[in-house]
LUMKOLKE-198310 format. One record per residue (C-alpha): residue number from 1; x, y, z. Coordinates in steps of 0.1 Angstrom, whole numbers, plus 5000, padded with zeros to 4 digits. Layout:
N
+-----+------+------+------+
| pos |   c1 |   c2 |   c3 |
+-----+------+------+------+
| NUM |    X |    Y |    Z |
...
+-----+------+------+------+
END
This chain:
305
+-----+------+------+------+
| pos |   c1 |   c2 |   c3 |
+-----+------+------+------+
|   1 | 5000 | 5000 | 5000 |
|   2 | 5022 | 5029 | 4987 |
|   3 | 5018 | 5066 | 4994 |
|   4 | 5009 | 5072 | 4957 |
|   5 | 4981 | 5047 | 4959 |
|   6 | 4968 | 5062 | 4991 |
|   7 | 4970 | 5097 | 4977 |
|   8 | 4952 | 5088 | 4945 |
|   9 | 4925 | 5070 | 4964 |
|  10 | 4919 | 5100 | 4986 |
|  11 | 4920 | 5125 | 4957 |
|  12 | 4896 | 5105 | 4935 |
|  13 | 4871 | 5094 | 4961 |
|  14 | 4872 | 5115 | 4993 |
|  15 | 4885 | 5148 | 4982 |
|  16 | 4855 | 5156 | 4959 |
|  17 | 4831 | 5150 | 4988 |
|  18 | 4853 | 5171 | 5012 |
|  19 | 4854 | 5200 | 4986 |
|  20 | 4816 | 5200 | 4981 |
|  21 | 4810 | 5197 | 5019 |
|  22 | 4834 | 5226 | 5024 |
|  23 | 4815 | 5247 | 4999 |
|  24 | 4783 | 5239 | 5019 |
|  25 | 4801 | 5248 | 5051 |
|  26 | 4814 | 5282 | 5037 |
|  27 | 4779 | 5289 | 5024 |
|  28 | 4764 | 5283 | 5058 |
|  29 | 4790 | 5305 | 5075 |
|  30 | 4787 | 5334 | 5050 |
|  31 | 4750 | 5334 | 5041 |
|  32 | 4717 | 5328 | 5060 |
|  33 | 4708 | 5294 | 5047 |
|  34 | 4679 | 5274 | 5061 |
|  35 | 4696 | 5240 | 5064 |
|  36 | 4665 | 5225 | 5080 |
|  37 | 4645 | 5231 | 5048 |
|  38 | 4672 | 5216 | 5027 |
|  39 | 4673 | 5187 | 5052 |
|  40 | 4636 | 5181 | 5048 |
|  41 | 4639 | 5182 | 5011 |
|  42 | 4665 | 5155 | 5012 |
|  43 | 4647 | 5135 | 5038 |
|  44 | 4612 | 5135 | 5022 |
|  45 | 4621 | 5136 | 4984 |
|  46 | 4657 | 5130 | 4973 |
|  47 | 4667 | 5102 | 4998 |
|  48 | 4636 | 5080 | 4994 |
|  49 | 4637 | 5083 | 4956 |
|  50 | 4675 | 5075 | 4955 |
|  51 | 4670 | 5044 | 4975 |
|  52 | 4639 | 5034 | 4954 |
|  53 | 4659 | 5039 | 4922 |
|  54 | 4689 | 5019 | 4934 |
|  55 | 4668 | 4990 | 4946 |
|  56 | 4647 | 4986 | 4914 |
|  57 | 4677 | 4990 | 4890 |
|  58 | 4702 | 4969 | 4909 |
|  59 | 4708 | 4931 | 4907 |
|  60 | 4705 | 4929 | 4945 |
|  61 | 4682 | 4900 | 4955 |
|  62 | 4660 | 4897 | 4986 |
|  63 | 4685 | 4873 | 5003 |
|  64 | 4713 | 4898 | 4999 |
|  65 | 4691 | 4926 | 5012 |
|  66 | 4682 | 4906 | 5043 |
|  67 | 4718 | 4897 | 5049 |
|  68 | 4727 | 4934 | 5047 |
|  69 | 4700 | 4942 | 5072 |
|  70 | 4713 | 4916 | 5097 |
|  71 | 4749 | 4928 | 5091 |
|  72 | 4739 | 4964 | 5098 |
|  73 | 4721 | 4955 | 5130 |
|  74 | 4751 | 4935 | 5142 |
|  75 | 4775 | 4964 | 5134 |
|  76 | 4754 | 4989 | 5154 |
|  77 | 4749 | 4965 | 5183 |
|  78 | 4786 | 4956 | 5186 |
|  79 | 4798 | 4992 | 5182 |
|  80 | 4773 | 5004 | 5208 |
|  81 | 4784 | 4977 | 5232 |
|  82 | 4821 | 4984 | 5227 |
|  83 | 4815 | 5021 | 5233 |
|  84 | 4796 | 5013 | 5265 |
|  85 | 4824 | 4991 | 5278 |
|  86 | 4851 | 5016 | 5269 |
|  87 | 4830 | 5044 | 5285 |
|  88 | 4828 | 5024 | 5317 |
|  89 | 4865 | 5017 | 5317 |
|  90 | 4872 | 5054 | 5313 |
|  91 | 4847 | 5061 | 5340 |
|  92 | 4826 | 5086 | 5320 |
|  93 | 4796 | 5101 | 5337 |
|  94 | 4763 | 5088 | 5326 |
|  95 | 4754 | 5116 | 5301 |
|  96 | 4788 | 5115 | 5285 |
|  97 | 4787 | 5077 | 5283 |
|  98 | 4753 | 5077 | 5265 |
|  99 | 4765 | 5105 | 5241 |
| 100 | 4796 | 5083 | 5232 |
| 101 | 4774 | 5052 | 5228 |
| 102 | 4750 | 5071 | 5205 |
| 103 | 4778 | 5086 | 5182 |
| 104 | 4798 | 5054 | 5180 |
| 105 | 4768 | 5031 | 5173 |
| 106 | 4754 | 5052 | 5144 |
| 107 | 4775 | 5063 | 5115 |
| 108 | 4770 | 5089 | 5088 |
| 109 | 4758 | 5063 | 5063 |
| 110 | 4737 | 5087 | 5043 |
| 111 | 4751 | 5121 | 5032 |
| 112 | 4787 | 5109 | 5035 |
| 113 | 4786 | 5071 | 5032 |
| 114 | 4765 | 5068 | 5001 |
| 115 | 4785 | 5092 | 4978 |
| 116 | 4817 | 5077 | 4991 |
| 117 | 4806 | 5042 | 4982 |
| 118 | 4794 | 5053 | 4948 |
| 119 | 4827 | 5070 | 4939 |
| 120 | 4848 | 5042 | 4952 |
| 121 | 4829 | 5011 | 4941 |
| 122 | 4800 | 5020 | 4918 |
| 123 | 4763 | 5015 | 4917 |
| 124 | 4762 | 4978 | 4927 |
| 125 | 4780 | 4986 | 4960 |
| 126 | 4758 | 5017 | 4964 |
| 127 | 4727 | 4995 | 4963 |
| 128 | 4740 | 4975 | 4992 |
| 129 | 4750 | 5007 | 5010 |
| 130 | 4715 | 5020 | 5006 |
| 131 | 4701 | 4990 | 5025 |
| 132 | 4727 | 4997 | 5052 |
| 133 | 4715 | 5033 | 5053 |
| 134 | 4678 | 5025 | 5055 |
| 135 | 4684 | 5000 | 5083 |
| 136 | 4705 | 5025 | 5102 |
| 137 | 4678 | 5052 | 5097 |
| 138 | 4651 | 5029 | 5111 |
| 139 | 4672 | 5018 | 5141 |
| 140 | 4684 | 5053 | 5148 |
| 141 | 4649 | 5066 | 5149 |
| 142 | 4639 | 5040 | 5175 |
| 143 | 4669 | 5027 | 5195 |
| 144 | 4690 | 5058 | 5190 |
| 145 | 4662 | 5081 | 5201 |
| 146 | 4655 | 5060 | 5232 |
| 147 | 4693 | 5061 | 5241 |
| 148 | 4693 | 5099 | 5237 |
| 149 | 4661 | 5104 | 5257 |
| 150 | 4677 | 5091 | 5289 |
| 151 | 4646 | 5071 | 5296 |
| 152 | 4620 | 5098 | 5296 |
| 153 | 4606 | 5091 | 5261 |
| 154 | 4576 | 5069 | 5255 |
| 155 | 4589 | 5038 | 5237 |
| 156 | 4556 | 5035 | 5218 |
| 157 | 4561 | 5070 | 5204 |
| 158 | 4596 | 5061 | 5192 |
| 159 | 4584 | 5029 | 5175 |
| 160 | 4554 | 5046 | 5159 |
| 161 | 4578 | 5073 | 5146 |
| 162 | 4594 | 5047 | 5123 |
| 163 | 4561 | 5047 | 5102 |
| 164 | 4567 | 5084 | 5095 |
| 165 | 4599 | 5077 | 5076 |
| 166 | 4593 | 5081 | 5039 |
| 167 | 4623 | 5059 | 5031 |
| 168 | 4605 | 5029 | 5047 |
| 169 | 4577 | 5032 | 5021 |
| 170 | 4603 | 5037 | 4993 |
| 171 | 4618 | 5004 | 5002 |
| 172 | 4584 | 4987 | 5005 |
| 173 | 4573 | 4999 | 4971 |
| 174 | 4606 | 4990 | 4955 |
| 175 | 4604 | 4955 | 4968 |
| 176 | 4568 | 4951 | 4954 |
| 177 | 4579 | 4965 | 4920 |
| 178 | 4609 | 4942 | 4918 |
| 179 | 4591 | 4912 | 4932 |
| 180 | 4562 | 4914 | 4908 |
| 181 | 4582 | 4926 | 4878 |
| 182 | 4562 | 4958 | 4875 |
| 183 | 4574 | 4980 | 4847 |
| 184 | 4575 | 5017 | 4857 |
| 185 | 4561 | 5041 | 4830 |
| 186 | 4588 | 5061 | 4813 |
| 187 | 4577 | 5096 | 4825 |
| 188 | 4577 | 5083 | 4861 |
| 189 | 4610 | 5065 | 4858 |
| 190 | 4626 | 5096 | 4844 |
| 191 | 4612 | 5117 | 4872 |
| 192 | 4626 | 5092 | 4898 |
| 193 | 4660 | 5092 | 4880 |
| 194 | 4663 | 5130 | 4880 |
| 195 | 4655 | 5132 | 4917 |
| 196 | 4679 | 5103 | 4925 |
| 197 | 4707 | 5120 | 4905 |
| 198 | 4702 | 5151 | 4926 |
| 199 | 4702 | 5133 | 4960 |
| 200 | 4739 | 5128 | 4965 |
| 201 | 4750 | 5164 | 4957 |
| 202 | 4722 | 5177 | 4980 |
| 203 | 4733 | 5153 | 5008 |
| 204 | 4770 | 5165 | 5006 |
| 205 | 4760 | 5201 | 5007 |
| 206 | 4737 | 5194 | 5036 |
| 207 | 4767 | 5177 | 5054 |
| 208 | 4787 | 5209 | 5051 |
| 209 | 4758 | 5231 | 5063 |
| 210 | 4751 | 5209 | 5093 |
| 211 | 4788 | 5210 | 5104 |
| 212 | 4785 | 5248 | 5108 |
| 213 | 4765 | 5241 | 5140 |
| 214 | 4796 | 5227 | 5157 |
| 215 | 4799 | 5234 | 5195 |
| 216 | 4832 | 5229 | 5214 |
| 217 | 4831 | 5204 | 5242 |
| 218 | 4853 | 5206 | 5273 |
| 219 | 4852 | 5169 | 5278 |
| 220 | 4883 | 5160 | 5258 |
| 221 | 4884 | 5124 | 5272 |
| 222 | 4849 | 5116 | 5260 |
| 223 | 4855 | 5134 | 5227 |
| 224 | 4887 | 5115 | 5220 |
| 225 | 4871 | 5082 | 5230 |
| 226 | 4842 | 5087 | 5207 |
| 227 | 4862 | 5097 | 5177 |
| 228 | 4889 | 5070 | 5182 |
| 229 | 4864 | 5042 | 5188 |
| 230 | 4843 | 5051 | 5157 |
| 231 | 4873 | 5056 | 5133 |
| 232 | 4896 | 5029 | 5145 |
| 233 | 4874 | 5001 | 5158 |
| 234 | 4846 | 5007 | 5132 |
| 235 | 4866 | 4994 | 5102 |
| 236 | 4878 | 4964 | 5121 |
| 237 | 4843 | 4954 | 5132 |
| 238 | 4830 | 4960 | 5097 |
| 239 | 4857 | 4937 | 5081 |
| 240 | 4853 | 4910 | 5108 |
| 241 | 4815 | 4908 | 5104 |
| 242 | 4818 | 4909 | 5066 |
| 243 | 4839 | 4877 | 5069 |
| 244 | 4816 | 4862 | 5095 |
| 245 | 4785 | 4869 | 5072 |
| 246 | 4804 | 4856 | 5042 |
| 247 | 4801 | 4889 | 5023 |
| 248 | 4819 | 4891 | 4990 |
| 249 | 4826 | 4916 | 4962 |
| 250 | 4804 | 4947 | 4960 |
| 251 | 4783 | 4935 | 4990 |
| 252 | 4815 | 4934 | 5012 |
| 253 | 4828 | 4967 | 4998 |
| 254 | 4796 | 4987 | 5004 |
| 255 | 4789 | 4972 | 5038 |
| 256 | 4824 | 4975 | 5052 |
| 257 | 4827 | 5012 | 5041 |
| 258 | 4793 | 5020 | 5057 |
| 259 | 4804 | 5003 | 5090 |
| 260 | 4835 | 5025 | 5091 |
| 261 | 4818 | 5059 | 5086 |
| 262 | 4823 | 5086 | 5113 |
| 263 | 4794 | 5096 | 5136 |
| 264 | 4761 | 5106 | 5120 |
| 265 | 4753 | 5143 | 5118 |
| 266 | 4717 | 5134 | 5128 |
| 267 | 4730 | 5125 | 5163 |
| 268 | 4735 | 5162 | 5169 |
| 269 | 4698 | 5169 | 5163 |
| 270 | 4686 | 5142 | 5186 |
| 271 | 4712 | 5152 | 5213 |
| 272 | 4700 | 5188 | 5212 |
| 273 | 4664 | 5178 | 5213 |
| 274 | 4669 | 5156 | 5244 |
| 275 | 4697 | 5177 | 5260 |
| 276 | 4722 | 5148 | 5258 |
| 277 | 4755 | 5167 | 5259 |
| 278 | 4750 | 5184 | 5225 |
| 279 | 4784 | 5201 | 5225 |
| 280 | 4801 | 5167 | 5231 |
| 281 | 4781 | 5150 | 5203 |
| 282 | 4787 | 5178 | 5178 |
| 283 | 4825 | 5177 | 5186 |
| 284 | 4827 | 5140 | 5180 |
| 285 | 4808 | 5144 | 5147 |
| 286 | 4830 | 5173 | 5136 |
| 287 | 4864 | 5158 | 5145 |
| 288 | 4853 | 5123 | 5133 |
| 289 | 4843 | 5137 | 5099 |
| 290 | 4875 | 5158 | 5095 |
| 291 | 4898 | 5129 | 5105 |
| 292 | 4879 | 5102 | 5087 |
| 293 | 4900 | 5103 | 5054 |
| 294 | 4929 | 5089 | 5075 |
| 295 | 4911 | 5056 | 5081 |
| 296 | 4887 | 5055 | 5051 |
| 297 | 4914 | 5059 | 5025 |
| 298 | 4935 | 5028 | 5034 |
| 299 | 4902 | 5009 | 5039 |
| 300 | 4891 | 5017 | 5003 |
| 301 | 4925 | 5006 | 4990 |
| 302 | 4923 | 4973 | 5010 |
| 303 | 4888 | 4966 | 4998 |
| 304 | 4897 | 4973 | 4962 |
| 305 | 4924 | 4945 | 4962 |
+-----+------+------+------+
END
């Protein structure tokens, strides 16, 4: 694994994402931009149609999809457990411990993970990554919200909230279309394709905009633990489980990269909503995102071989 190989991999796959995200960051710092509106546009329109388009056009079968769901759940469970054990060993106070668990368990598999997988490995791996992303979204909006709520949220409300996720219905309809061999009319398929093509640029811009809300945390120990666990242990867990599940080719590539992503930006929103150390969570997200090329670049090179 030479320096030239690492540099070319970074320049071709990660640098374009960083530059567009940086443009979004500068835009958010210099102009008044309503990132919440853009986020809703991505959440309700672009993201569901991207996942739908990937699922109906890929060669991914139902068994591969189910295996990816199981793999994703295993990654989240193991990463969350490791974070909890490390937090106990480092004697973090309860709120810091839960913040670290939340950020280590749930990676940025959407507006960072999806474009990276597409650039590095193409649309077949992207179809697998989209299943990982959907599964993460569903678990984050249930298990993740319960973790952030510190026990004062009604579990029923969290579970019912899953049925408000448009991406869930996109997956359901895609499975029906693919399962029954339904042909989508050309005007509708072109509409979906246009929206799907716009999803990834919008996601990257949104990533940059959301990073403008960074707050600095005074808990350096918890911040360092969260960033290190996500970036260093995440790739190892992803590769280990890929071997355990027998993943090969594009399935292994898409899944392992998603498992190695830094903390999800969405964790900052939930942490703020439930007052779970928002400054600590945003610091872990920010530093993890900035430092992620150091671990993602060699991982891409390794998976390409």
